[in-house]
One Martini backbone bead per residue (centre of mass of N, CA, C, O) as a GRO file, in nm:
protein
   80
    1MET     BB    1   0.189   0.763  -1.476
    2ALA     BB    2   0.140   0.454  -1.516
    3THR     BB    3  -0.075   0.225  -1.590
    4SER     BB    4  -0.268  -0.029  -1.446
    5THR     BB    5  -0.373  -0.389  -1.447
    6ILE     BB    6  -0.466  -0.388  -1.166
    7SER     BB    7  -0.712  -0.470  -0.971
    8THR     BB    8  -0.924  -0.272  -0.738
    9ALA     BB    9  -1.168  -0.432  -0.626
   10PRO     BB   10  -1.062  -0.541  -0.341
   11ALA     BB   11  -1.050  -0.217  -0.240
   12ASN     BB   12  -1.337  -0.082  -0.249
   13SER     BB   13  -1.428  -0.111   0.060
   14ILE     BB   14  -1.150   0.089   0.137
   15ARG     BB   15  -1.108   0.348  -0.033
   16PRO     BB   16  -1.147   0.588   0.163
   17GLN     BB   17  -0.910   0.509   0.351
   18LEU     BB   18  -0.686   0.508   0.136
   19GLU     BB   19  -0.720   0.803   0.050
   20GLN     BB   20  -0.654   0.920   0.331
   21ILE     BB   21  -0.373   0.802   0.355
   22ALA     BB   22  -0.259   0.946   0.108
   23ILE     BB   23  -0.302   1.232   0.210
   24ASP     BB   24  -0.135   1.204   0.470
   25LEU     BB   25   0.135   1.129   0.331
   26VAL     BB   26   0.166   1.384   0.163
   27ASN     BB   27   0.172   1.574   0.406
   28ARG     BB   28   0.428   1.444   0.540
   29ILE     BB   29   0.623   1.467   0.293
   30TYR     BB   30   0.528   1.775   0.158
   31GLY     BB   31   0.291   1.909   0.261
   32ALA     BB   32   0.047   2.142   0.187
   33ASP     BB   33   0.206   2.232  -0.097
   34GLY     BB   34   0.375   2.017  -0.176
   35PRO     BB   35   0.588   1.997  -0.399
   36ALA     BB   36   0.836   2.151  -0.509
   37TRP     BB   37   0.924   2.354  -0.728
   38GLY     BB   38   1.113   2.145  -0.960
   39THR     BB   39   1.020   1.877  -0.909
   40ARG     BB   40   1.055   1.586  -1.029
   41LEU     BB   41   0.856   1.338  -1.130
   42THR     BB   42   1.056   1.107  -1.067
   43ALA     BB   43   1.087   1.181  -0.765
   44ILE     BB   44   0.794   1.136  -0.690
   45GLU     BB   45   0.772   0.846  -0.789
   46ASP     BB   46   0.998   0.729  -0.611
   47THR     BB   47   0.862   0.791  -0.344
   48ILE     BB   48   0.597   0.635  -0.395
   49LEU     BB   49   0.733   0.359  -0.446
   50ALA     BB   50   0.863   0.336  -0.166
   51VAL     BB   51   0.602   0.342  -0.007
   52ARG     BB   52   0.470   0.100  -0.143
   53GLN     BB   53   0.680  -0.108  -0.061
   54VAL     BB   54   0.649  -0.083   0.245
   55PHE     BB   55   0.344  -0.130   0.259
   56CYS     BB   56   0.340  -0.412   0.122
   57GLU     BB   57   0.530  -0.559   0.310
   58LYS     BB   58   0.366  -0.516   0.571
   59MET     BB   59   0.102  -0.645   0.478
   60LEU     BB   60   0.215  -0.922   0.409
   61ASP     BB   61   0.340  -0.988   0.681
   62GLU     BB   62   0.079  -0.959   0.846
   63ALA     BB   63  -0.099  -1.166   0.699
   64LEU     BB   64   0.092  -1.413   0.733
   65GLN     BB   65   0.110  -1.406   1.042
   66ARG     BB   66  -0.190  -1.444   1.098
   67GLN     BB   67  -0.210  -1.714   0.958
   68ALA     BB   68   0.008  -1.860   1.127
   69ASN     BB   69  -0.147  -1.812   1.406
   70THR     BB   70  -0.386  -2.022   1.264
   71ALA     BB   71  -0.292  -2.321   1.196
   72GLU     BB   72  -0.514  -2.487   1.359
   73LYS     BB   73  -0.742  -2.389   1.129
   74ARG     BB   74  -0.654  -2.560   0.914
   75PRO     BB   75  -0.751  -2.735   0.669
   76GLN     BB   76  -0.711  -3.059   0.579
   77SER     BB   77  -0.708  -3.013   0.262
   78ILE     BB   78  -0.425  -2.816   0.318
   79ALA     BB   79  -0.253  -2.997   0.469
   80GLN     BB   80   0.063  -3.064   0.388
   0.00000   0.00000   0.00000
């Protein structure tokens, strides 16, 4: 898999939880033995990218909805 240039620093405080989530997802998707022998790397990457897409969409939706739910707390300096 290609290396990323996105900084992971903002996630460092929750890295252990994220790593555990990754382990749990691999267990759910592939089971304890991992992907079957003969599974192409591109197929594994495609699955991981699909999971990442769903995860990112949900996190973004959740974060924006929470922000929207507190619109009355928005500072005047950035109000409309």
